[in-house]
VEXKEBA-97516 format. One record per atom (N, C-alpha, C): atom name; chain; x, y, z. Coordinates in steps of 0.1 Angstrom, whole numbers, plus 2048, in hexadecimal, padded with zeros to 3 digits. Each point is the difference from the previous one (the first is absolute). Layout:
@atom:CA; mol:A; u:X; v:Y; w:Z
...
END
This chain:
@atom:N; mol:A; u:93C; v:7C4; w:85E
@atom:CA; mol:A; u:7F7; v:80B; w:7FE
@atom:C; mol:A; u:7FB; v:7FF; w:7F2
@atom:N; mol:A; u:7F3; v:800; w:7FE
@atom:CA; mol:A; u:7F9; v:7FF; w:7F3
@atom:C; mol:A; u:7FC; v:80E; w:7FC
@atom:N; mol:A; u:803; v:804; w:7F4
@atom:CA; mol:A; u:7FB; v:80D; w:7FB
@atom:C; mol:A; u:7F7; v:7FD; w:7F4
@atom:N; mol:A; u:7F7; v:809; w:7FF
@atom:CA; mol:A; u:7F6; v:7FF; w:7F5
@atom:C; mol:A; u:803; v:80B; w:7F6
@atom:N; mol:A; u:801; v:7FD; w:7F3
@atom:CA; mol:A; u:802; v:80A; w:7F6
@atom:C; mol:A; u:7F4; v:800; w:7F7
@atom:N; mol:A; u:7FC; v:80B; w:7FB
@atom:CA; mol:A; u:7F5; v:801; w:7F7
@atom:C; mol:A; u:805; v:806; w:7F3
@atom:N; mol:A; u:7FD; v:7F9; w:7F5
@atom:CA; mol:A; u:803; v:805; w:7F3
@atom:C; mol:A; u:7F9; v:80D; w:7FD
@atom:N; mol:A; u:807; v:80A; w:7FC
@atom:CA; mol:A; u:7F9; v:80D; w:7FE
@atom:C; mol:A; u:7F5; v:7FF; w:7F5
@atom:N; mol:A; u:802; v:7F7; w:7F6
@atom:CA; mol:A; u:7F6; v:7FE; w:7F6
@atom:C; mol:A; u:7F3; v:7FA; w:805
@atom:N; mol:A; u:801; v:7F9; w:80B
@atom:CA; mol:A; u:7F4; v:7FA; w:806
@atom:C; mol:A; u:7F9; v:809; w:80A
@atom:N; mol:A; u:805; v:80B; w:803
@atom:CA; mol:A; u:7FA; v:809; w:80A
@atom:C; mol:A; u:7F2; v:805; w:7FB
@atom:N; mol:A; u:7FF; v:805; w:7F3
@atom:CA; mol:A; u:7F3; v:804; w:7FC
@atom:C; mol:A; u:7F5; v:7F5; w:801
@atom:N; mol:A; u:804; v:7F4; w:7FC
@atom:CA; mol:A; u:7F7; v:7F4; w:801
@atom:C; mol:A; u:7FC; v:7FE; w:80F
@atom:N; mol:A; u:80A; v:801; w:809
@atom:CA; mol:A; u:7FD; v:7FE; w:80E
@atom:C; mol:A; u:7F7; v:80B; w:805
@atom:N; mol:A; u:801; v:80C; w:7FB
@atom:CA; mol:A; u:7F7; v:80B; w:804
@atom:C; mol:A; u:7F2; v:7FD; w:7FB
@atom:N; mol:A; u:7FF; v:7FC; w:7F3
@atom:CA; mol:A; u:7F3; v:7FD; w:7FB
@atom:C; mol:A; u:7F9; v:7F4; w:807
@atom:N; mol:A; u:808; v:7F6; w:804
@atom:CA; mol:A; u:7FA; v:7F5; w:808
@atom:C; mol:A; u:7FB; v:805; w:80D
@atom:N; mol:A; u:807; v:809; w:807
@atom:CA; mol:A; u:7FC; v:805; w:80C
@atom:C; mol:A; u:7F3; v:808; w:7FF
@atom:N; mol:A; u:7FF; v:808; w:7F5
@atom:CA; mol:A; u:7F4; v:807; w:7FE
@atom:C; mol:A; u:7F4; v:7F6; w:7FD
@atom:N; mol:A; u:803; v:7F6; w:7F8
@atom:CA; mol:A; u:7F6; v:7F6; w:7FC
@atom:C; mol:A; u:7FB; v:7F8; w:80C
@atom:N; mol:A; u:809; v:7FE; w:80A
@atom:CA; mol:A; u:7FC; v:7F8; w:80C
@atom:C; mol:A; u:7F8; v:809; w:80A
@atom:N; mol:A; u:7FF; v:80D; w:7FE
@atom:CA; mol:A; u:7F7; v:807; w:809
@atom:C; mol:A; u:807; v:80D; w:806
@atom:N; mol:A; u:80D; v:802; w:7FE
@atom:CA; mol:A; u:806; v:80C; w:805
@atom:C; mol:A; u:7FD; v:80C; w:7F8
@atom:N; mol:A; u:7FE; v:80B; w:806
@atom:CA; mol:A; u:7FD; v:80C; w:7F8
@atom:C; mol:A; u:80D; v:806; w:7FA
@atom:N; mol:A; u:7FE; v:808; w:7F6
@atom:CA; mol:A; u:80C; v:806; w:7FA
@atom:C; mol:A; u:807; v:808; w:80B
@atom:N; mol:A; u:7F9; v:807; w:809
@atom:CA; mol:A; u:806; v:808; w:80A
@atom:C; mol:A; u:809; v:7F8; w:80A
@atom:N; mol:A; u:7FA; v:7F4; w:803
@atom:CA; mol:A; u:808; v:7F7; w:809
@atom:C; mol:A; u:80D; v:7FB; w:7FA
@atom:N; mol:A; u:7FF; v:7FD; w:7F3
@atom:CA; mol:A; u:80C; v:7FC; w:7F9
@atom:C; mol:A; u:80A; v:80B; w:7FF
@atom:N; mol:A; u:7FB; v:80C; w:7FD
@atom:CA; mol:A; u:809; v:80C; w:7FF
@atom:C; mol:A; u:807; v:802; w:80E
@atom:N; mol:A; u:7F8; v:7FF; w:80B
@atom:CA; mol:A; u:806; v:802; w:80D
@atom:C; mol:A; u:80B; v:7F6; w:803
@atom:N; mol:A; u:7FD; v:7F4; w:7FC
@atom:CA; mol:A; u:80A; v:7F5; w:802
@atom:C; mol:A; u:80D; v:803; w:7F8
@atom:N; mol:A; u:7FF; v:805; w:7F3
@atom:CA; mol:A; u:80B; v:804; w:7F8
@atom:C; mol:A; u:808; v:80B; w:806
@atom:N; mol:A; u:7F8; v:80A; w:805
@atom:CA; mol:A; u:807; v:80C; w:806
@atom:C; mol:A; u:807; v:7FC; w:80C
@atom:N; mol:A; u:7FA; v:7F8; w:809
@atom:CA; mol:A; u:806; v:7FB; w:80C
@atom:C; mol:A; u:80D; v:7F8; w:7FD
@atom:N; mol:A; u:801; v:7FA; w:7F4
@atom:CA; mol:A; u:80C; v:7F8; w:7FD
@atom:C; mol:A; u:80B; v:809; w:7FA
@atom:N; mol:A; u:7FD; v:80D; w:7FF
@atom:CA; mol:A; u:80B; v:809; w:7FC
@atom:C; mol:A; u:7FE; v:806; w:7F2
@atom:N; mol:A; u:7F5; v:7FE; w:7F9
@atom:CA; mol:A; u:7FE; v:805; w:7F3
@atom:C; mol:A; u:7F8; v:80D; w:802
@atom:N; mol:A; u:805; v:80B; w:7F8
@atom:CA; mol:A; u:7F9; v:80C; w:802
@atom:C; mol:A; u:7F2; v:800; w:7FB
@atom:N; mol:A; u:7F7; v:808; w:805
@atom:CA; mol:A; u:7F1; v:7FF; w:7FC
@atom:C; mol:A; u:7FD; v:801; w:7F2
@atom:N; mol:A; u:807; v:809; w:7F8
@atom:CA; mol:A; u:7FE; v:801; w:7F2
@atom:C; mol:A; u:803; v:7F4; w:7F9
@atom:N; mol:A; u:80B; v:7F9; w:803
@atom:CA; mol:A; u:804; v:7F4; w:7FA
@atom:C; mol:A; u:7F6; v:7F5; w:803
@atom:N; mol:A; u:7FC; v:800; w:80D
@atom:CA; mol:A; u:7F6; v:7F5; w:805
@atom:C; mol:A; u:7F3; v:802; w:7F8
@atom:N; mol:A; u:7FC; v:80C; w:7FE
@atom:CA; mol:A; u:7F3; v:802; w:7F8
@atom:C; mol:A; u:802; v:7FB; w:7F2
@atom:N; mol:A; u:80C; v:804; w:7FA
@atom:CA; mol:A; u:802; v:7FB; w:7F2
@atom:C; mol:A; u:801; v:7F1; w:7FF
@atom:N; mol:A; u:805; v:7F9; w:80A
@atom:CA; mol:A; u:801; v:7F2; w:800
@atom:C; mol:A; u:7F2; v:7FA; w:801
@atom:N; mol:A; u:7F8; v:805; w:809
@atom:CA; mol:A; u:7F2; v:7FB; w:801
@atom:C; mol:A; u:7F8; v:802; w:7F4
@atom:N; mol:A; u:801; v:80C; w:7FA
@atom:CA; mol:A; u:7F9; v:803; w:7F3
@atom:C; mol:A; u:805; v:7F6; w:7F5
@atom:N; mol:A; u:80D; v:7FE; w:7FF
@atom:CA; mol:A; u:806; v:7F7; w:7F6
@atom:C; mol:A; u:7FA; v:7F2; w:802
@atom:N; mol:A; u:800; v:7FC; w:80C
@atom:CA; mol:A; u:7FC; v:7F2; w:803
@atom:C; mol:A; u:7F1; v:7FE; w:7FD
@atom:N; mol:A; u:7F8; v:80A; w:803
@atom:CA; mol:A; u:7F2; v:7FF; w:7FD
@atom:C; mol:A; u:7FD; v:800; w:7F1
@atom:N; mol:A; u:808; v:808; w:7F9
@atom:CA; mol:A; u:7FE; v:801; w:7F2
@atom:C; mol:A; u:805; v:7F4; w:7F8
@atom:N; mol:A; u:80B; v:7FB; w:804
@atom:CA; mol:A; u:807; v:7F5; w:7F8
@atom:C; mol:A; u:7FE; v:7F2; w:805
@atom:N; mol:A; u:7FB; v:7FE; w:80C
@atom:CA; mol:A; u:7FE; v:7F3; w:806
@atom:C; mol:A; u:7F2; v:7FE; w:805
@atom:N; mol:A; u:7F7; v:803; w:7F7
@atom:CA; mol:A; u:7F2; v:7FF; w:804
@atom:C; mol:A; u:7FC; v:7F1; w:802
@atom:N; mol:A; u:807; v:7F7; w:7F9
@atom:CA; mol:A; u:7FD; v:7F2; w:801
@atom:C; mol:A; u:803; v:7FB; w:80E
@atom:N; mol:A; u:80A; v:805; w:807
@atom:CA; mol:A; u:803; v:7FC; w:80D
@atom:C; mol:A; u:7F5; v:806; w:80A
@atom:N; mol:A; u:7FB; v:80C; w:7FD
@atom:CA; mol:A; u:7F6; v:805; w:808
@atom:C; mol:A; u:7F3; v:7F8; w:7FF
@atom:N; mol:A; u:7FD; v:7FD; w:7F3
@atom:CA; mol:A; u:7F4; v:7F7; w:7FE
@atom:C; mol:A; u:801; v:7F3; w:807
@atom:N; mol:A; u:80C; v:7FA; w:7FF
@atom:CA; mol:A; u:802; v:7F3; w:806
@atom:C; mol:A; u:7FE; v:800; w:810
@atom:N; mol:A; u:805; v:80B; w:806
@atom:CA; mol:A; u:7FE; v:802; w:80E
@atom:C; mol:A; u:7F1; v:802; w:804
@atom:N; mol:A; u:7FA; v:808; w:7F7
@atom:CA; mol:A; u:7F1; v:803; w:803
@atom:C; mol:A; u:7F8; v:7F3; w:7FE
@atom:N; mol:A; u:803; v:7F8; w:7F6
@atom:CA; mol:A; u:7F9; v:7F4; w:7FE
@atom:C; mol:A; u:802; v:7F6; w:80B
@atom:N; mol:A; u:80C; v:7FF; w:805
@atom:CA; mol:A; u:803; v:7F8; w:80C
@atom:C; mol:A; u:7F8; v:804; w:80C
@atom:N; mol:A; u:7FF; v:80E; w:802
@atom:CA; mol:A; u:7F8; v:805; w:80B
@atom:C; mol:A; u:7F1; v:7FC; w:7FE
@atom:N; mol:A; u:7FB; v:801; w:7F4
@atom:CA; mol:A; u:7F2; v:7FC; w:7FD
@atom:C; mol:A; u:7FE; v:7F1; w:802
@atom:N; mol:A; u:809; v:7F8; w:7FC
@atom:CA; mol:A; u:7FF; v:7F2; w:802
@atom:C; mol:A; u:800; v:7FC; w:80E
@atom:N; mol:A; u:809; v:806; w:808
@atom:CA; mol:A; u:800; v:7FC; w:80F
@atom:C; mol:A; u:7F3; v:805; w:807
@atom:N; mol:A; u:7FB; v:80C; w:7FB
@atom:CA; mol:A; u:7F4; v:805; w:806
@atom:C; mol:A; u:7F4; v:7F7; w:7FD
@atom:N; mol:A; u:7FF; v:7FB; w:7F3
@atom:CA; mol:A; u:7F6; v:7F6; w:7FD
@atom:C; mol:A; u:801; v:7F3; w:808
@atom:N; mol:A; u:80C; v:7FC; w:801
@atom:CA; mol:A; u:802; v:7F4; w:808
@atom:C; mol:A; u:7FB; v:801; w:80F
@atom:N; mol:A; u:804; v:80C; w:806
@atom:CA; mol:A; u:7FB; v:802; w:80D
@atom:C; mol:A; u:7F1; v:801; w:801
@atom:N; mol:A; u:7FA; v:807; w:7F7
@atom:CA; mol:A; u:7F2; v:801; w:800
@atom:C; mol:A; u:7F9; v:7F2; w:7FF
@atom:N; mol:A; u:805; v:7F8; w:7F7
@atom:CA; mol:A; u:7F9; v:7F3; w:7FE
@atom:C; mol:A; u:803; v:7F7; w:80C
@atom:N; mol:A; u:80C; v:801; w:807
@atom:CA; mol:A; u:802; v:7F8; w:80C
@atom:C; mol:A; u:7F6; v:804; w:80B
@atom:N; mol:A; u:7FD; v:80D; w:801
@atom:CA; mol:A; u:7F6; v:805; w:80A
@atom:C; mol:A; u:7F2; v:7FB; w:7FC
@atom:N; mol:A; u:7FD; v:800; w:7F3
@atom:CA; mol:A; u:7F3; v:7FC; w:7FC
@atom:C; mol:A; u:7FE; v:7F1; w:802
@atom:N; mol:A; u:80B; v:7F8; w:7FD
@atom:CA; mol:A; u:7FF; v:7F1; w:802
@atom:C; mol:A; u:7FE; v:7FD; w:80F
@atom:N; mol:A; u:807; v:807; w:809
@atom:CA; mol:A; u:7FF; v:7FD; w:80E
@atom:C; mol:A; u:7F2; v:804; w:804
@atom:N; mol:A; u:7FB; v:80B; w:7FC
@atom:CA; mol:A; u:7F2; v:804; w:804
@atom:C; mol:A; u:7F6; v:7F6; w:7FA
@atom:N; mol:A; u:801; v:7FD; w:7F4
@atom:CA; mol:A; u:7F6; v:7F6; w:7FA
@atom:C; mol:A; u:801; v:7F2; w:806
@atom:N; mol:A; u:80C; v:7FC; w:802
@atom:CA; mol:A; u:802; v:7F3; w:806
@atom:C; mol:A; u:7FA; v:7FF; w:80E
@atom:N; mol:A; u:803; v:809; w:808
@atom:CA; mol:A; u:7FB; v:800; w:80E
@atom:C; mol:A; u:7F1; v:802; w:801
@atom:N; mol:A; u:7FB; v:808; w:7F7
@atom:CA; mol:A; u:7F1; v:802; w:7FF
@atom:C; mol:A; u:7F9; v:7F3; w:7FC
@atom:N; mol:A; u:806; v:7F9; w:7F6
@atom:CA; mol:A; u:7FB; v:7F4; w:7FB
@atom:C; mol:A; u:7FF; v:7F5; w:80B
@atom:N; mol:A; u:80B; v:7FF; w:808
@atom:CA; mol:A; u:801; v:7F7; w:80B
@atom:C; mol:A; u:7F6; v:803; w:80B
@atom:N; mol:A; u:7FE; v:80D; w:802
@atom:CA; mol:A; u:7F7; v:804; w:80B
@atom:C; mol:A; u:7F1; v:7FE; w:7FC
@atom:N; mol:A; u:7FD; v:802; w:7F3
@atom:CA; mol:A; u:7F2; v:7FF; w:7FC
@atom:C; mol:A; u:7FC; v:7F2; w:7FD
@atom:N; mol:A; u:80A; v:7F7; w:7FE
@atom:CA; mol:A; u:7FD; v:7F2; w:7FD
@atom:C; mol:A; u:7FC; v:7F8; w:80D
@atom:N; mol:A; u:804; v:805; w:80B
@atom:CA; mol:A; u:7FC; v:7F9; w:80D
@atom:C; mol:A; u:7F2; v:803; w:803
@atom:N; mol:A; u:7F9; v:7F6; w:807
@atom:CA; mol:A; u:7F2; v:802; w:803
@atom:C; mol:A; u:7FE; v:80A; w:80B
@atom:N; mol:A; u:80A; v:802; w:809
@atom:CA; mol:A; u:7FE; v:809; w:80B
@atom:C; mol:A; u:806; v:80E; w:7FD
@atom:N; mol:A; u:805; v:802; w:7F4
@atom:CA; mol:A; u:807; v:80D; w:7FD
@atom:C; mol:A; u:80E; v:7FF; w:804
@atom:N; mol:A; u:806; v:80B; w:802
@atom:CA; mol:A; u:80E; v:801; w:803
@atom:C; mol:A; u:805; v:80E; w:7FE
@atom:N; mol:A; u:80D; v:801; w:800
@atom:CA; mol:A; u:805; v:80E; w:7FE
@atom:C; mol:A; u:809; v:7FF; w:7F3
@atom:N; mol:A; u:802; v:80B; w:7FA
@atom:CA; mol:A; u:809; v:802; w:7F5
@atom:C; mol:A; u:808; v:80C; w:801
@atom:N; mol:A; u:80B; v:801; w:7F8
@atom:CA; mol:A; u:809; v:80B; w:801
@atom:C; mol:A; u:7FF; v:808; w:7F3
@atom:N; mol:A; u:7FD; v:80D; w:802
@atom:CA; mol:A; u:801; v:809; w:7F5
@atom:C; mol:A; u:80E; v:806; w:7FF
@atom:N; mol:A; u:807; v:7FB; w:7F7
@atom:CA; mol:A; u:80E; v:803; w:7FF
@atom:C; mol:A; u:802; v:80D; w:7F7
@atom:N; mol:A; u:7FC; v:80B; w:806
@atom:CA; mol:A; u:800; v:80D; w:7F9
@atom:C; mol:A; u:80E; v:806; w:7FF
@atom:N; mol:A; u:809; v:7FC; w:809
@atom:CA; mol:A; u:80E; v:806; w:800
@atom:C; mol:A; u:807; v:7FE; w:7F3
@atom:N; mol:A; u:802; v:7F3; w:7FC
@atom:CA; mol:A; u:807; v:7FD; w:7F3
@atom:C; mol:A; u:7F8; v:806; w:7F4
@atom:N; mol:A; u:7F3; v:800; w:801
@atom:CA; mol:A; u:7F8; v:805; w:7F4
@atom:C; mol:A; u:802; v:80F; w:7FF
@atom:N; mol:A; u:800; v:808; w:80B
@atom:CA; mol:A; u:802; v:80E; w:7FF
@atom:C; mol:A; u:80E; v:803; w:7FB
@atom:N; mol:A; u:80A; v:7F9; w:807
@atom:CA; mol:A; u:80E; v:803; w:7FC
@atom:C; mol:A; u:802; v:7FC; w:7F1
@atom:N; mol:A; u:7FA; v:7F5; w:7FC
@atom:CA; mol:A; u:801; v:7FC; w:7F2
@atom:C; mol:A; u:7FB; v:80A; w:7F6
@atom:N; mol:A; u:7F4; v:806; w:803
@atom:CA; mol:A; u:7FA; v:80A; w:7F8
@atom:C; mol:A; u:809; v:80D; w:7FF
@atom:N; mol:A; u:805; v:803; w:80C
@atom:CA; mol:A; u:809; v:80C; w:800
@atom:C; mol:A; u:80C; v:7FE; w:7F7
@atom:N; mol:A; u:806; v:7F4; w:801
@atom:CA; mol:A; u:80C; v:7FD; w:7F7
@atom:C; mol:A; u:7FC; v:800; w:7F1
@atom:N; mol:A; u:7F4; v:7FB; w:7FD
@atom:CA; mol:A; u:7FC; v:800; w:7F2
@atom:C; mol:A; u:7FE; v:80E; w:7FB
@atom:N; mol:A; u:7FA; v:808; w:808
@atom:CA; mol:A; u:7FD; v:80E; w:7FC
@atom:C; mol:A; u:80E; v:808; w:7FF
@atom:N; mol:A; u:809; v:7FE; w:809
@atom:CA; mol:A; u:80D; v:806; w:7FF
@atom:C; mol:A; u:807; v:7FC; w:7F4
@atom:N; mol:A; u:800; v:7F3; w:7FD
@atom:CA; mol:A; u:806; v:7FB; w:7F4
@atom:C; mol:A; u:7FA; v:806; w:7F3
@atom:N; mol:A; u:7F2; v:801; w:800
@atom:CA; mol:A; u:7FA; v:806; w:7F4
@atom:C; mol:A; u:804; v:80F; w:7FF
@atom:N; mol:A; u:800; v:807; w:80B
@atom:CA; mol:A; u:805; v:80E; w:7FF
@atom:C; mol:A; u:80E; v:801; w:7FB
@atom:N; mol:A; u:808; v:7F7; w:804
@atom:CA; mol:A; u:80E; v:7FF; w:7FC
@atom:C; mol:A; u:801; v:7FE; w:7F1
@atom:N; mol:A; u:7F7; v:7F7; w:7FB
@atom:CA; mol:A; u:800; v:7FD; w:7F1
@atom:C; mol:A; u:7FB; v:80C; w:7F9
@atom:N; mol:A; u:7F6; v:807; w:805
@atom:CA; mol:A; u:7FA; v:80B; w:7F8
@atom:C; mol:A; u:809; v:80D; w:801
@atom:N; mol:A; u:805; v:803; w:80C
@atom:CA; mol:A; u:806; v:80D; w:802
@atom:C; mol:A; u:80F; v:801; w:800
@atom:N; mol:A; u:807; v:7F4; w:800
@atom:CA; mol:A; u:80E; v:800; w:800
@atom:C; mol:A; u:806; v:801; w:7F3
END
């Protein structure tokens, strides 16, 4: 049987990373409360993590922005590539507007920017 132990000193950084990766402060608090920590202590832990581990929050937000940009450009390349192939033929053809990855990418970028600004 394998057990996992968490160093108490790394808990604030873990909380900050969770917030940076997109979880709200309330979601993190609920998780802490559900694990047996009283609400006042959970609030204090979240506040401490946000105040003292802002670099972990920024790193998570930047990762979210990066993955959003990657998704957007994948969708853009698919759309441009299929359009180019369709327009180069003499008889026309069809192309794919890959809006799913582009929309999801923009949403991730915006969420990451909000996380950078407001967390």
